[in-house]
N, C-alpha and C positions, 0 to 999 in steps of 0.2 A: 717193817725193820724189826728184827730181832734184838727182843730185849731179855737179856741173863741177868741174873741177879749178882751183882758180885763182892757182895758182901758175905763172909763167914758164918757158918752158921757155930754156936756156941760161943763159947769162951775162946778168943783165939791164942790168949796163955797159958790155959791149958792144952789146950790144941796141937800146942807145936812144943810141949812140956818132952825136954831132956833131946831136942831136935835142935838145939845150939850148936852152932859150929866152934870150938872148943879154941878155935884159933883168933877168933872175931866177935864170940859171945852172940851171933846173930843167929835168923835163918834162915838158911839156901833159899834163893829167889825160886829155884827150881823145884823146893820145897812149898814153898808159898802158893804158887800156884793153886793145890791141889785142897785148899781151907774147904773151896765149897763143897768137893767131898772129904770126908775126914776119913772113911774106909779106904778109897785110893792113896790118902795121903798115909795110913798107915801101911800100908801093903808095897807103896812105893821105897819108903825108911825101910822095911825090912829086909826089903830087895837089896839096896844099897848097902845096907849092914852086911850083909850075907857076902857081896861080891867083896867089899872093901875092907872085910875083916874075917873071912871064910878060910885063910889058910897062912902055915906057918912059913911055905917053901918061896912064899913072896914078899919082897918088902915093902913098906903101906908104897913108897915110892911107885917102886915095881907097876904097882897095881894102878897106883894115879897114870904110869906112862901106858901104859898099855888100855885106859878107859880113856885117853888122851887120842890115840892114833887112834880108834874103832869110832870115836867122833871126831876124827876129818873123816875117814873114810866114808863114814854118814853122811859127809857135809853139815855136819851138824854148826850152827853160829854161834853156839851158847856156849 
């Protein structure tokens, strides 16, 4: 049987600093899963920020709708 350590390394408060959802004050689950690999967490968060705020020609709602449609096309259940 495989065994995977499920406890984040280091201080979780520091690990997720600045990654809280501004509406809820919580860290999204999709980011929390990266706690075991901090480098992956930081890369994922930087990518998300770049995609979701990287252009002035699209409103945030438009970017969210595009992300939703891409998830639907990829059959993502999350």
